[in-house]
Structure formats: structure tokens, C-alpha cells
C-alpha positions in Angstrom: 19.3 -10.3 12.1 16.3 -11.3 10.1 14.0 -13.8 11.1 14.6 -15.1 14.3 11.4 -17.7 15.0 9.3 -19.7 13.1 6.1 -22.1 14.1 3.9 -24.5 12.3 0.5 -25.1 13.9 -2.7 -26.4 13.3 -5.2 -24.1 15.2 -3.8 -24.0 18.8 -1.9 -27.2 18.1 2.1 -26.7 17.9 3.1 -28.9 15.7 6.8 -27.3 15.0 9.0 -24.5 16.3 12.5 -23.1 16.1 14.2 -20.0 17.4 17.2 -19.0 16.3 17.7 -16.7 19.7 17.7 -17.1 23.1 14.3 -15.3 22.8 12.5 -18.7 22.2 10.7 -18.1 25.7 9.3 -15.2 24.7 8.6 -15.7 20.8 6.6 -19.1 21.9 4.6 -17.0 24.6 3.9 -14.4 22.3 3.3 -16.9 19.2 0.7 -18.6 21.3 -0.9 -15.6 22.3 -1.5 -14.4 18.8 -2.9 -18.1 18.0 -5.4 -17.9 20.7 -6.1 -14.0 19.1 -6.4 -14.9 15.7 -8.3 -18.4 16.4 -9.4 -18.9 12.6 -6.6 -17.4 10.4 -8.2 -16.4 7.0 -6.8 -18.7 4.2 -3.9 -17.5 2.1 -4.2 -14.4 3.9 -1.4 -12.9 5.9 -1.5 -10.6 9.6 1.4 -8.8 11.2 1.4 -8.0 14.7 4.2 -5.7 16.6 5.8 -6.9 19.7 8.3 -4.3 20.1 11.4 -4.8 18.8 10.1 -7.9 16.9 7.5 -8.2 14.5 5.1 -11.6 14.2 4.0 -12.5 10.7 1.0 -15.0 10.5 -0.2 -16.8 7.3 -3.2 -19.3 7.3 -3.7 -21.9 4.3 -5.4 -24.8 4.2 -5.9 -25.4 7.9 -2.4 -24.5 8.8 -1.1 -21.9 10.6 2.8 -20.6 9.9 4.1 -18.1 12.1 7.2 -16.4 12.1 9.2 -13.5 14.4 11.5 -11.0 12.5 12.8 -7.7 13.4 11.1 -4.5 11.7 14.3 -4.2 8.9 13.3 -7.5 7.2 10.0 -5.7 6.1 7.0 -8.0 4.9 8.6 -9.4 1.6 11.2 -11.6 3.1 9.2 -12.9 5.9 6.0 -13.5 3.3 8.3 -15.5 1.5 9.5 -17.8 4.3 5.6 -18.4 5.4 5.3 -19.6 1.9 8.1 -22.1 1.5 7.8 -23.4 5.1 4.1 -24.1 4.4 5.0 -26.2 1.2 7.7 -27.9 2.9 5.9 -28.8 5.8 2.6 -30.3 3.5 5.5 -32.0 1.1 7.0 -33.4 4.1 4.0 -34.9 6.3 1.0 -34.7 3.6 -2.1 -35.4 5.3 -0.7 -36.3 8.7 -0.6 -32.5 9.4 -4.5 -32.6 9.7 -4.4 -35.6 12.7 -0.7 -35.3 14.6 -0.8 -34.3 18.2 1.0 -31.5 19.8 5.2 -31.7 18.4 4.9 -34.7 16.8 7.0 -33.2 13.9 9.1 -31.0 15.8 12.1 -33.5 16.0 12.3 -33.6 11.9 11.1 -30.2 11.1 12.5 -28.1 13.4 15.7 -28.8 11.6 14.2 -27.6 8.4 13.0 -24.5 10.0 16.5 -23.9 11.2 17.8 -24.3 7.9 15.1 -22.0 6.3 15.7 -19.2 8.9 19.4 -19.2 8.2 18.6 -19.1 4.4 16.1 -16.0 4.6 18.1 -14.0 7.2 21.6 -14.5 5.4 21.3 -15.5 2.1 22.0 -12.2 -0.4 19.9 -13.3 -2.9 16.8 -12.6 -0.5 18.4 -9.4 0.8 18.6 -8.4 -2.7 14.5 -9.2 -3.0 14.1 -6.7 -0.5 16.4 -4.0 -2.4 14.8 -5.0 -5.8 11.2 -4.3 -3.8 12.7 -0.7 -2.8 13.9 -0.1 -6.1 10.3 -0.8 -7.8 8.5 1.3 -5.6 10.9 4.3 -6.4 10.0 3.8 -10.0 6.5 3.2 -9.4 6.5 6.6 -7.6 8.3 8.4 -10.3 5.8 7.2 -12.9 2.8 7.9 -10.8 4.0 11.4 -10.6 4.6 11.7 -14.2 1.6 10.7 -15.1 0.0 13.5 -12.8 1.8 16.1 -14.0 1.0 15.0 -17.8 -2.6 15.2 -16.6 -2.4 18.4 -15.2 -0.6 20.0 -17.6 -3.3 18.8 -20.3 -6.2 20.1 -17.8 -4.7 23.4 -17.7 -4.0 23.7 -21.5 -7.6 22.6 -22.1 -9.1 25.6 -19.2 -6.6 28.2 -21.5 -8.3 27.1 -24.9 -11.6 27.6 -22.9 -10.7 30.9 -21.7 -9.3 32.2 -25.0 -12.7 31.0 -27.0 -14.7 32.7 -24.3 -12.8 36.1 -24.5 -12.7 35.8 -28.3 -16.8 35.6 -28.5 -17.7 39.2 -27.6 -15.0 40.4 -30.3 -15.7 38.6 -33.4 -18.6 37.2 -35.3 -20.6 34.0 -35.3 -18.1 32.7 -38.2 -14.7 32.9 -36.6 -16.4 32.0 -33.2 -16.8 28.9 -34.6 -13.9 27.9 -36.6 -12.1 29.4 -33.1 -14.1 26.5 -31.5 -13.2 24.0 -33.6 -9.4 24.8 -33.7 -9.9 24.8 -29.8 -11.5 21.1 -30.3 -8.9 19.9 -32.6 -5.9 21.1 -30.3 -7.8 19.8 -26.8 -8.1 16.2 -28.8 -4.9 16.2 -29.8 -3.5 16.9 -26.3 -5.9 14.2 -25.1 -4.5 11.8 -27.4 -0.6 12.6 -26.7 -1.5 12.4 -23.0 -2.7 8.8 -23.4 0.0 7.6 -25.1 2.7 9.3 -22.7 0.5 7.4 -20.0 0.6 4.0 -22.2 4.2 4.3 -22.7 5.2 5.2 -18.6 3.0 1.8 -17.8 4.4 -0.2 -20.4 7.8 0.7 -19.2 6.8 0.2 -15.5 5.5 -3.3 -16.6 8.9 -4.1 -18.4 10.7 -2.9 -15.6 8.7 -5.6 -13.0 9.3 -8.2 -15.5 13.1 -7.3 -15.6 13.8 -7.0 -11.9 11.5 -10.4 -11.6 13.9 -12.4 -14.3 16.7 -10.6 -12.5 15.8 -12.1 -9.1 15.2 -15.7 -10.4 18.4 -15.8 -12.5 20.6 -14.7 -10.0 21.8 -11.8 -11.5 21.2 -8.3 -13.6 22.7 -10.0 -16.9 20.2 -13.0 -16.2 23.5 -15.5 -16.7 22.1 -18.4 -14.9 18.9 -18.5 -17.3 21.2 -18.2 -20.2 23.3 -20.6 -19.3 20.0 -23.0 -18.7 18.8 -22.6 -22.0 22.5 -23.3 -23.5 22.6 -26.4 -21.6 18.8 -27.5 -22.9 19.9 -26.6 -26.5 22.9 -28.8 -26.3 21.7 -31.8 -24.6 19.3 -32.8 -27.5 22.5 -32.6 -29.8 24.4 -34.8 -27.7 22.0 -37.5 -28.0 21.8 -37.3 -31.7 25.4 -37.7 -31.9 
């Protein structure tokens, strides 16, 4: 179902709201209770409240509070993106008037925007793809962290075995051989440490590259980044057209 209800308020004063379902009365009542409970929303912070079977997401920015109601399957990324988008559109549309407007002063005009954006964020496949990409990124992150932990654990076990070997050799050999063994053990331990560092750095680099690629794939509307390449091609063609 996605996002079902949206509201913009200044403190306890509701400036605009829209509901995509017949739950408007329930959503509106719960939204006002949340506004009353929070009173002062921290700037640029997002809070979530559960009211089965829905989740209410609230964001406060520059004296305005933007709220939406969504189903649990929507997660947090899509509602957060919706709240950010609505805030930008509301401020851009009404400017400083938002700080002095009376209740529902912007409702006639902005409820249509809320309707459009609720539909966009609930049905647009690109927005849904963002949620899927988030899940893939979390899986990649979990695998990388698991591999790093295993590598570090393996290095610790090898270092422990080296120390035990030194301890066992000390009663059996003279001082010279013990010193030589310690040097070899230290050299081996340093080599293992550097190898683990390189391995960890490589995994982190791969993780960062994955994040960059996933972000570009979402922005450029496809795994092959077609829209971005098309934009770059047009940007290079237009100057030539002017010169000709």
C-alpha cells in the first residue's frame, strides 16, 4: 500500500493534509495526538510511532513538522524521502508565509501536491527499487563485516600459535636459537598483520565502491547508468551545435 496519509503543520497548527484512503479520520486524530505529544520536534530529526497496522513518521525542520502514515512494509527510507520532498516543496511554494499562516490556509492548494507525492512514492517503481537496493547494500555490508571479523580472528589465532611455539621451544633450545625463533615469529606476526590490514582495506574499498555504484544506479534510472550517459552525451553535443 505504501504511504497513505500526509500532513504539514507548524506546531499544533495543521496547514495542509491529505489522506489516500478512508482512514482519514483515524489518521488525522492520531497525527494530532502525535503533534501534541511531541510539541517541539528536534530540527532535522525523524521519529516513528507505531499504531497497528500503520507507522507514523514525523520530521521537524525549521519550525515545520511534516508527518506521514505508511504501512510497515514501506520501511523507513521511502517515508523519509517523502517527508524531505514534501518539506522542500512546501517551503518553495509558500516561503515565509508558512510561519504566520492560519490553520488549513494552504490546504486547498497543497493537498493536491500531497496527493501526487503520496501516489508517486507509493507506486513509482524507482522508489520501490530504492528499498530493494537498500536491502542489497545491507547484505553486502553484513558479508564484508563478517569477512573482516573472520580475518581478524584468524590472525589472532595464528599469533597465539606462534607465541605457544616460542614458549615450547625455550626450555628445549639455547638462548641464540630462542632469539632467532622470536625474530622469525615477530616477522611472521607483522606479515600477518599487514596482510589483514590490506585485506580489510580492500573490503572497505569494495564496500564504498558498491555504495557509489548503487547510488548512481538509482539516480541514473538503471544498472547501466543509461540516463546519466545520455545526459553527458547531450551536454557534449550541444556546444558543437552552437559552434556550427
